[in-house]
N, C-alpha and C positions, 0 to 999 in steps of 0.2 A: 557218565564219566565227566569229572570236572575239567574244565579248560585250563591249560597252562597259561598263566597270566604274565609269565616272564616276557620281557621284550627280547626279540632277537638282536643280537649285536652284529653290526656289520664289520666285516674284516677290512682291514686297511689295505687297499690295492695300490702300490706306488705308481703304476702306470696309469690308472684312472686318476689318481691325485695330481699327477704331472701333467695330464692332458687338459685337465680343468684349471684354467688360469684364474685364480680369485681376483675378483674385481674389488677395489677398495670401496668400502661402503661409507656413506656420509652418516656420521653419528645423528641419531634422531633426538628431538626434543622430547624430554619426558615432562608432561604436564605435572604441576606441583613442585617441580624442582627449579631452582634459579639457574640461569644460563652459566653464571660464574660462581665460584665459591671463593670468598674472601678468607684468607688464613692470617689470623692475628697470632703473633708469637708474644706469649706472656713475658713480662719483664721480671718476674718474680721467681722464676725457676731457680732451683739450685744448680750448681754446675753439674751434678750427677744427673739431674733431670734433663738438662739441656743436652748433655752427652748422650743419654738413651735416645732422645728424639733425633739428634744428629745421626746416630748409627742406624736408626730406623730409616730415615730418609736416604742415607747412603746406601742401605741394602736395597731399598726400592729402586733407586737409580740404576744399580747394578743389575737387578732383576730385568728392568724394563729394557736396559741396553742389551741383555743377553737374548731378549725376545725379538726386539725391533731394530737391531743393530744396522742391517742392511738399509732398511727404509729411512731411518734416522740420518745415517751417513749420506744418503742421496739428497734429503732435504736440506741438511746442513750445507752441503757443497752448493746446492742450488742457491741458497740464501746469501753464500759468501761470494758467489761469482760476480766479479765486477762488470757492470754494463758499460759498454763503450759510449761515451757521451757523443752527441752530434757534433761533427767538426763545424767550426765557425771561422769566418774570415776576419783578420785583423787588419784594419786600414792603417798603413805605416805613417800617413800624414796626419792621423788623428790621435797619435801617442802623446801623453802628457809630459814626457821627458824628452 
């Protein structure tokens, strides 16, 4: 009798998913790929071509925001928090005025 080669699908269990807190993983470097990608924008596009690319990037922005909104908000908040500078003493006798 031939073996059934179909993979069994796991059912999503909200209790199990909630109990397992996902740990943020550090992106791994992929050999053969550069660490950064430079994006050059051609200066010869027509207005229609530029608009098509602009709309694509805008849709990408919206999609990323819909998926990662909470994490992005947290990071943006942390980046925008002002750090209190160390207090320093001003000698009143040493003022130039």
